[in-house]
N, CA and C atoms as a LAMMPS dump frame, in Angstrom:
ITEM: TIMESTEP
0
ITEM: NUMBER OF ATOMS
414
ITEM: BOX BOUNDS ff ff ff
-5.0000000000000000e+02 5.0000000000000000e+02
-5.0000000000000000e+02 5.0000000000000000e+02
-5.0000000000000000e+02 5.0000000000000000e+02
ITEM: ATOMS id mol type element x y z
1 1 1 N 0.8 -1.324 -0.319
2 1 2 C -0.066 0.041 -0.004
3 1 3 C 1.024 1.181 0.051
4 2 1 N 0.558 2.344 -0.749
5 2 2 C 1.091 3.664 -0.813
6 2 3 C 0.178 4.61 -0.168
7 3 1 N 0.537 5.695 0.436
8 3 2 C -0.248 6.805 0.896
9 3 3 C -0.126 7.964 0.24
10 4 1 N -1.493 8.526 -0.163
11 4 2 C -1.637 9.703 -0.832
12 4 3 C -2.207 10.518 -0.003
13 5 1 N -1.878 11.834 -0.159
14 5 2 C -2.495 12.721 0.79
15 5 3 C -3.361 13.835 -0.263
16 6 1 N -4.417 13.862 0.616
17 6 2 C -5.411 14.697 -0.099
18 6 3 C -4.939 16.352 0.219
19 7 1 N -5.768 17.059 -0.545
20 7 2 C -5.334 18.626 -0.32
21 7 3 C -5.713 19.151 1.165
22 8 1 N -6.318 18.065 1.815
23 8 2 C -6.667 18.796 3.282
24 8 3 C -5.408 18.237 4.325
25 9 1 N -4.637 17.341 3.789
26 9 2 C -3.548 16.708 4.708
27 9 3 C -3.919 15.392 4.892
28 10 1 N -5.254 14.913 4.841
29 10 2 C -5.621 13.404 4.961
30 10 3 C -4.855 12.6 4.237
31 11 1 N -4.67 11.658 4.697
32 11 2 C -3.771 10.416 4.142
33 11 3 C -4.676 9.277 3.802
34 12 1 N -4.703 8.848 2.613
35 12 2 C -5.632 7.879 1.836
36 12 3 C -4.714 6.474 1.727
37 13 1 N -5.033 5.416 2.423
38 13 2 C -3.792 4.1 1.43
39 13 3 C -4.667 3.902 0.28
40 14 1 N -3.604 3.418 -0.195
41 14 2 C -4.23 3.287 -1.813
42 14 3 C -3.415 1.856 -2.373
43 15 1 N -3.789 1.059 -2.842
44 15 2 C -3.047 -0.012 -3.414
45 15 3 C -2.155 0.424 -4.605
46 16 1 N -0.952 -0.377 -4.28
47 16 2 C 0.075 -0.06 -5.45
48 16 3 C -0.48 -1.065 -6.793
49 17 1 N 0.314 -0.595 -7.901
50 17 2 C -0.418 -1.293 -9.114
51 17 3 C 0.043 -2.605 -9.143
52 18 1 N -0.819 -3.676 -9.569
53 18 2 C -0.744 -5.072 -9.394
54 18 3 C 0.834 -5.262 -9.852
55 19 1 N 1.333 -6.028 -9.565
56 19 2 C 2.694 -7.039 -10.214
57 19 3 C 2.456 -8.228 -10.624
58 20 1 N 3.885 -8.783 -10.529
59 20 2 C 3.877 -10.375 -11.029
60 20 3 C 3.038 -11.286 -9.93
61 21 1 N 2.939 -10.841 -8.79
62 21 2 C 2.559 -11.448 -7.687
63 21 3 C 0.99 -11.494 -8.034
64 22 1 N 0.389 -10.325 -8.789
65 22 2 C -0.889 -10.467 -8.769
66 22 3 C -1.388 -11.197 -10.345
67 23 1 N -0.854 -10.836 -11.374
68 23 2 C -1.332 -11.416 -12.635
69 23 3 C -0.597 -13.002 -12.883
70 24 1 N -1.357 -13.647 -13.402
71 24 2 C -0.995 -15.118 -13.987
72 24 3 C -0.118 -15.136 -15.143
73 25 1 N 0.99 -15.337 -14.955
74 25 2 C 1.844 -14.955 -16.539
75 25 3 C 1.29 -15.492 -17.595
76 26 1 N 1.079 -15.049 -18.598
77 26 2 C 0.242 -15.503 -19.784
78 26 3 C 1.631 -15.696 -20.96
79 27 1 N 1.228 -16.414 -21.706
80 27 2 C 2.616 -16.795 -22.756
81 27 3 C 2.893 -15.632 -23.25
82 28 1 N 2.063 -14.874 -23.613
83 28 2 C 2.787 -13.711 -24.511
84 28 3 C 3.52 -12.806 -23.753
85 29 1 N 3.422 -12.935 -22.342
86 29 2 C 4.116 -12.048 -21.371
87 29 3 C 5.316 -12.91 -21.242
88 30 1 N 5.358 -13.925 -21.124
89 30 2 C 6.873 -14.742 -21.231
90 30 3 C 7.772 -14.737 -22.337
91 31 1 N 6.705 -14.706 -23.505
92 31 2 C 7.418 -14.208 -24.747
93 31 3 C 8.317 -13.084 -24.781
94 32 1 N 7.381 -12.046 -24.277
95 32 2 C 8.144 -10.746 -24.328
96 32 3 C 9.567 -10.839 -23.513
97 33 1 N 9.539 -11.495 -22.421
98 33 2 C 10.44 -11.385 -21.385
99 33 3 C 11.767 -12.329 -21.894
100 34 1 N 11.361 -13.327 -22.789
101 34 2 C 12.265 -14.386 -23.76
102 34 3 C 12.916 -13.765 -24.584
103 35 1 N 12.275 -12.582 -25.148
104 35 2 C 12.669 -11.894 -26.697
105 35 3 C 13.784 -11.003 -26.236
106 36 1 N 13.688 -10.334 -24.874
107 36 2 C 14.315 -9.521 -24.361
108 36 3 C 15.987 -10.289 -23.999
109 37 1 N 15.724 -11.303 -23.352
110 37 2 C 16.769 -11.992 -22.716
111 37 3 C 17.416 -12.766 -23.856
112 38 1 N 16.724 -13.322 -24.814
113 38 2 C 17.678 -13.592 -26.084
114 38 3 C 18.31 -12.373 -26.953
115 39 1 N 17.768 -11.596 -26.711
116 39 2 C 18.338 -10.24 -27.5
117 39 3 C 20.009 -9.978 -26.754
118 40 1 N 19.608 -10.076 -25.256
119 40 2 C 21.08 -9.84 -24.621
120 40 3 C 21.97 -10.951 -24.893
121 41 1 N 21.323 -12.098 -24.789
122 41 2 C 22.468 -13.141 -25.289
123 41 3 C 22.706 -13.243 -26.337
124 42 1 N 22.25 -12.767 -27.461
125 42 2 C 22.421 -12.489 -29.016
126 42 3 C 24.109 -11.424 -29.064
127 43 1 N 24.269 -10.679 -27.97
128 43 2 C 25.22 -9.5 -27.935
129 43 3 C 26.609 -10.272 -27.623
130 44 1 N 26.276 -11.054 -26.473
131 44 2 C 27.835 -11.796 -26.17
132 44 3 C 27.81 -12.883 -27.042
133 45 1 N 26.836 -13.793 -27.874
134 45 2 C 27.238 -14.987 -28.618
135 45 3 C 27.935 -14.503 -29.97
136 46 1 N 27.327 -13.209 -30.387
137 46 2 C 27.908 -12.442 -31.691
138 46 3 C 29.441 -12.044 -31.229
139 47 1 N 29.837 -11.702 -29.818
140 47 2 C 30.98 -11.378 -29.83
141 47 3 C 32.138 -12.631 -29.694
142 48 1 N 31.437 -13.627 -29.228
143 48 2 C 32.12 -14.984 -29.529
144 48 3 C 32.056 -15.242 -30.952
145 49 1 N 31.376 -15.299 -31.811
146 49 2 C 31.205 -15.458 -33.061
147 49 3 C 32.372 -14.54 -34.077
148 50 1 N 32.316 -13.271 -33.652
149 50 2 C 33.554 -12.1 -33.941
150 50 3 C 34.603 -12.808 -33.594
151 51 1 N 34.99 -13.357 -32.37
152 51 2 C 36.282 -13.721 -32.042
153 51 3 C 36.812 -15.21 -33.232
154 52 1 N 35.871 -15.749 -32.927
155 52 2 C 36.26 -17.012 -34
156 52 3 C 36.377 -16.708 -35.49
157 53 1 N 35.706 -15.843 -35.761
158 53 2 C 36.243 -15.463 -37.114
159 53 3 C 37.272 -14.56 -37.521
160 54 1 N 37.475 -13.823 -36.22
161 54 2 C 38.924 -12.928 -36.446
162 54 3 C 39.889 -14.531 -36.332
163 55 1 N 39.829 -15.059 -35.556
164 55 2 C 40.846 -16.078 -35.357
165 55 3 C 40.95 -17.03 -36.725
166 56 1 N 39.803 -17.442 -37.418
167 56 2 C 40.087 -17.92 -38.667
168 56 3 C 40.517 -16.75 -39.455
169 57 1 N 40.608 -16.056 -39.494
170 57 2 C 41.505 -14.957 -40.349
171 57 3 C 42.934 -14.743 -40.158
172 58 1 N 42.614 -14.968 -38.947
173 58 2 C 44.21 -14.755 -38.507
174 58 3 C 45.251 -15.835 -38.733
175 59 1 N 44.709 -17.249 -38.862
176 59 2 C 45.77 -17.973 -39.085
177 59 3 C 44.995 -19.251 -38.531
178 60 1 N 45.83 -20.839 -38.79
179 60 2 C 45.504 -21.815 -38.099
180 60 3 C 46.061 -21.937 -36.537
181 61 1 N 47.013 -21.3 -35.895
182 61 2 C 47.128 -21.197 -34.741
183 61 3 C 46.048 -20.758 -34.138
184 62 1 N 45.663 -19.61 -34.079
185 62 2 C 44.806 -18.916 -33.467
186 62 3 C 43.058 -19.393 -33.755
187 63 1 N 42.939 -19.835 -34.986
188 63 2 C 41.643 -20.567 -35.183
189 63 3 C 41.632 -21.563 -34.244
190 64 1 N 43.013 -22.807 -34.325
191 64 2 C 42.81 -24.072 -33.192
192 64 3 C 42.651 -23.534 -31.854
193 65 1 N 43.078 -22.235 -31.383
194 65 2 C 42.985 -21.947 -30.124
195 65 3 C 41.5 -21.793 -29.473
196 66 1 N 40.89 -20.653 -30.315
197 66 2 C 39.517 -20.468 -30.42
198 66 3 C 38.61 -21.677 -30.325
199 67 1 N 38.771 -22.727 -31.359
200 67 2 C 38.081 -23.484 -31.653
201 67 3 C 38.129 -24.679 -30.348
202 68 1 N 39.319 -24.805 -29.788
203 68 2 C 39.342 -25.676 -28.739
204 68 3 C 38.693 -25.325 -27.548
205 69 1 N 38.568 -24.001 -27.479
206 69 2 C 37.645 -23.728 -26.386
207 69 3 C 36.449 -23.805 -26.669
208 70 1 N 35.801 -23.961 -27.806
209 70 2 C 34.412 -23.898 -27.815
210 70 3 C 34.349 -25.672 -28.434
211 71 1 N 35.221 -26.437 -28.464
212 71 2 C 35.111 -27.692 -28.794
213 71 3 C 34.84 -28.291 -27.334
214 72 1 N 34.721 -27.807 -26.206
215 72 2 C 34.63 -28.331 -24.967
216 72 3 C 33.059 -28.131 -24.353
217 73 1 N 32.662 -29.252 -23.328
218 73 2 C 31.299 -29.104 -23.432
219 73 3 C 30.419 -27.731 -23.037
220 74 1 N 31.184 -27.084 -22.174
221 74 2 C 30.83 -25.948 -21.846
222 74 3 C 30.644 -25.506 -22.955
223 75 1 N 32.137 -25.205 -24.186
224 75 2 C 31.756 -24.165 -25.113
225 75 3 C 30.414 -24.752 -26.169
226 76 1 N 30.316 -26.171 -26.324
227 76 2 C 29.115 -26.384 -27.284
228 76 3 C 27.968 -25.954 -26.596
229 77 1 N 27.923 -26.386 -25.057
230 77 2 C 26.672 -25.616 -24.538
231 77 3 C 26.265 -24.252 -25.069
232 78 1 N 27.444 -23.153 -25.035
233 78 2 C 27.044 -21.789 -25.142
234 78 3 C 26.779 -21.79 -26.876
235 79 1 N 27.434 -22.365 -27.55
236 79 2 C 27.134 -22.422 -29.01
237 79 3 C 25.662 -22.869 -29.651
238 80 1 N 25.377 -23.957 -28.705
239 80 2 C 23.877 -24.412 -28.857
240 80 3 C 22.97 -23.365 -28.192
241 81 1 N 23.469 -22.828 -27.343
242 81 2 C 22.55 -21.618 -26.645
243 81 3 C 22.252 -20.667 -27.546
244 82 1 N 23.617 -20.153 -28.212
245 82 2 C 23.43 -19.057 -29.224
246 82 3 C 22.514 -19.34 -30.308
247 83 1 N 22.812 -20.698 -30.863
248 83 2 C 21.664 -21.197 -32.032
249 83 3 C 20.726 -21.178 -31.501
250 84 1 N 19.903 -21.265 -30.357
251 84 2 C 18.723 -21.506 -29.988
252 84 3 C 18.094 -19.791 -30.046
253 85 1 N 19.164 -19.282 -29.353
254 85 2 C 18.545 -17.662 -28.861
255 85 3 C 18.642 -17.151 -30.107
256 86 1 N 19.43 -17.324 -31.591
257 86 2 C 19.083 -16.832 -32.572
258 86 3 C 17.92 -17.133 -33.668
259 87 1 N 17.454 -18.119 -33.319
260 87 2 C 16.492 -18.616 -34.188
261 87 3 C 15.298 -17.885 -33.451
262 88 1 N 15.286 -18.415 -31.956
263 88 2 C 14.098 -17.978 -31.164
264 88 3 C 13.857 -16.454 -31.144
265 89 1 N 14.73 -15.613 -31.097
266 89 2 C 14.86 -14.174 -31.585
267 89 3 C 14.282 -13.787 -33.122
268 90 1 N 14.77 -14.647 -33.903
269 90 2 C 14.186 -14.502 -35.066
270 90 3 C 12.72 -14.29 -35.168
271 91 1 N 12.505 -15.666 -34.68
272 91 2 C 10.957 -16.074 -34.994
273 91 3 C 10.097 -15.407 -34.056
274 92 1 N 10.743 -14.539 -33.2
275 92 2 C 10.075 -13.47 -32.365
276 92 3 C 9.617 -12.176 -33.206
277 93 1 N 10.511 -11.736 -34.041
278 93 2 C 10.58 -10.848 -34.619
279 93 3 C 9.878 -11.186 -35.691
280 94 1 N 9.418 -12.141 -36.239
281 94 2 C 8.677 -12.546 -37.259
282 94 3 C 7.093 -11.994 -36.779
283 95 1 N 7.077 -12.674 -35.623
284 95 2 C 5.858 -12.495 -34.658
285 95 3 C 5.397 -10.916 -34.602
286 96 1 N 6.374 -10.386 -34.246
287 96 2 C 6.248 -8.753 -34.387
288 96 3 C 6.047 -8.33 -35.552
289 97 1 N 6.634 -8.756 -36.569
290 97 2 C 6.549 -8.475 -37.755
291 97 3 C 4.755 -8.549 -38.556
292 98 1 N 4.465 -9.752 -38.303
293 98 2 C 3.146 -9.969 -38.456
294 98 3 C 2.079 -9.249 -37.69
295 99 1 N 2.447 -8.677 -36.356
296 99 2 C 1.688 -7.908 -35.78
297 99 3 C 1.704 -6.582 -36.346
298 100 1 N 2.828 -6.27 -36.968
299 100 2 C 3.048 -4.569 -37.37
300 100 3 C 2.122 -4.485 -38.865
301 101 1 N 1.614 -5.521 -39.266
302 101 2 C 0.585 -5.195 -40.044
303 101 3 C -0.84 -5.17 -39.898
304 102 1 N -0.727 -5.338 -38.119
305 102 2 C -2.262 -5.119 -37.69
306 102 3 C -3.13 -6.373 -37.845
307 103 1 N -2.311 -7.278 -38.103
308 103 2 C -3.196 -8.706 -37.899
309 103 3 C -2.625 -9.598 -36.794
310 104 1 N -3.61 -10.618 -36.475
311 104 2 C -3.031 -11.484 -35.31
312 104 3 C -3.253 -11.01 -33.696
313 105 1 N -3.943 -9.835 -33.646
314 105 2 C -3.997 -9.439 -32.241
315 105 3 C -5.173 -10.273 -31.363
316 106 1 N -5.883 -11.148 -32.278
317 106 2 C -7.056 -12.141 -31.094
318 106 3 C -6.109 -12.782 -30.32
319 107 1 N -6.767 -13.377 -29.231
320 107 2 C -6.03 -13.924 -27.818
321 107 3 C -5.612 -15.347 -28.438
322 108 1 N -6.346 -15.755 -29.091
323 108 2 C -6.289 -17.199 -30.01
324 108 3 C -5.013 -17.295 -30.629
325 109 1 N -4.893 -16.271 -31.597
326 109 2 C -3.77 -16.156 -32.47
327 109 3 C -2.688 -15.663 -31.587
328 110 1 N -2.464 -14.714 -30.728
329 110 2 C -1.489 -14.438 -30.217
330 110 3 C -0.689 -15.387 -28.985
331 111 1 N -1.514 -16.419 -28.802
332 111 2 C -1.301 -17.554 -28.014
333 111 3 C -0.744 -18.928 -28.843
334 112 1 N -1.423 -18.964 -30.18
335 112 2 C -0.588 -19.708 -31.372
336 112 3 C 0.61 -19.228 -31.521
337 113 1 N 1.07 -18.206 -32.174
338 113 2 C 2.163 -17.67 -32.397
339 113 3 C 2.814 -17.563 -31.365
340 114 1 N 2.8 -17.46 -29.915
341 114 2 C 3.51 -17.622 -29.354
342 114 3 C 4.232 -18.864 -28.677
343 115 1 N 3.2 -19.947 -28.905
344 115 2 C 3.682 -21.351 -28.841
345 115 3 C 4.616 -21.678 -29.867
346 116 1 N 3.812 -21.543 -30.922
347 116 2 C 4.593 -21.571 -32.333
348 116 3 C 6.062 -21.136 -32.191
349 117 1 N 6.359 -20.184 -31.822
350 117 2 C 7.753 -19.585 -31.726
351 117 3 C 8.663 -20.526 -30.678
352 118 1 N 8.27 -20.897 -29.554
353 118 2 C 8.842 -21.98 -28.694
354 118 3 C 8.91 -23.156 -29.464
355 119 1 N 7.88 -24.025 -29.958
356 119 2 C 8.114 -25.179 -30.579
357 119 3 C 8.96 -25.19 -31.683
358 120 1 N 8.987 -24.105 -32.763
359 120 2 C 9.494 -24.144 -33.982
360 120 3 C 11.004 -23.807 -33.472
361 121 1 N 11.256 -22.682 -32.696
362 121 2 C 12.894 -22.546 -31.944
363 121 3 C 13.342 -23.98 -31.719
364 122 1 N 12.923 -24.629 -30.85
365 122 2 C 13.28 -25.976 -30.509
366 122 3 C 13.744 -26.633 -31.534
367 123 1 N 12.26 -27.232 -32.64
368 123 2 C 12.743 -28.153 -33.378
369 123 3 C 13.624 -27.53 -34.617
370 124 1 N 13.59 -26.164 -34.797
371 124 2 C 14.619 -25.635 -36.119
372 124 3 C 16.061 -25.517 -35.162
373 125 1 N 16.251 -25.701 -33.869
374 125 2 C 17.743 -25.67 -33.342
375 125 3 C 18.103 -27.101 -33.379
376 126 1 N 17.102 -28.21 -33.063
377 126 2 C 17.593 -29.303 -33.273
378 126 3 C 17.965 -29.761 -34.573
379 127 1 N 17.163 -29.303 -35.479
380 127 2 C 17.597 -29.597 -37.116
381 127 3 C 18.811 -29.122 -37.391
382 128 1 N 19.08 -27.774 -36.83
383 128 2 C 20.522 -27.151 -37.672
384 128 3 C 21.805 -28.136 -36.734
385 129 1 N 21.212 -28.445 -35.595
386 129 2 C 22.418 -29.238 -35.024
387 129 3 C 22.516 -30.64 -35.718
388 130 1 N 21.508 -31.244 -35.827
389 130 2 C 21.492 -32.389 -36.659
390 130 3 C 22.517 -32.582 -37.722
391 131 1 N 21.848 -31.337 -38.682
392 131 2 C 22.861 -31.64 -39.785
393 131 3 C 24.44 -31.092 -39.513
394 132 1 N 24.452 -30.283 -38.407
395 132 2 C 25.673 -29.219 -37.849
396 132 3 C 27.063 -30.765 -37.697
397 133 1 N 26.236 -31.948 -36.767
398 133 2 C 27.243 -32.655 -36.317
399 133 3 C 27.123 -33.996 -37.282
400 134 1 N 26.784 -34.002 -38.159
401 134 2 C 26.876 -34.683 -39.384
402 134 3 C 25.812 -35.772 -39.775
403 135 1 N 24.282 -35.222 -39.645
404 135 2 C 23.113 -35.981 -39.891
405 135 3 C 23.24 -36.422 -41.132
406 136 1 N 22.409 -37.379 -41.275
407 136 2 C 22.285 -37.978 -43.201
408 136 3 C 23.481 -38.281 -43.337
409 137 1 N 24.503 -38.708 -42.838
410 137 2 C 25.181 -39.358 -43.584
411 137 3 C 26.761 -38.338 -43.641
412 138 1 N 26.452 -36.931 -43.039
413 138 2 C 27.243 -35.972 -43.399
414 138 3 C 28.448 -36.124 -42.837
């Protein structure tokens, strides 16, 4: 509760704006938060990608050094997470692009696009990694 003072000096107790303790989290609220989180993660992942590309251009020794860090379990998890964040953020951007046309604001469509973003980001990340680690005999 917060106090509000009237013009006569009397204090009135008024409730604060409802927060996350009051609202049940909806899928579009979660997706908004995830879009921001993946955007921040992309900053750091792109920095790692840039270091990897500079190392590749610098020569085999530098490339081997950077690659040896990325070829560890923690490195693979970071690269896998970057792949998912990139795909998830891109699909979230497509969702917002659809809304920019003024369509898809019905509750059912918002839920469908939100759940679709989650499902498709997981499936597309798995597909990318399936081919990256030599799927289909590669």
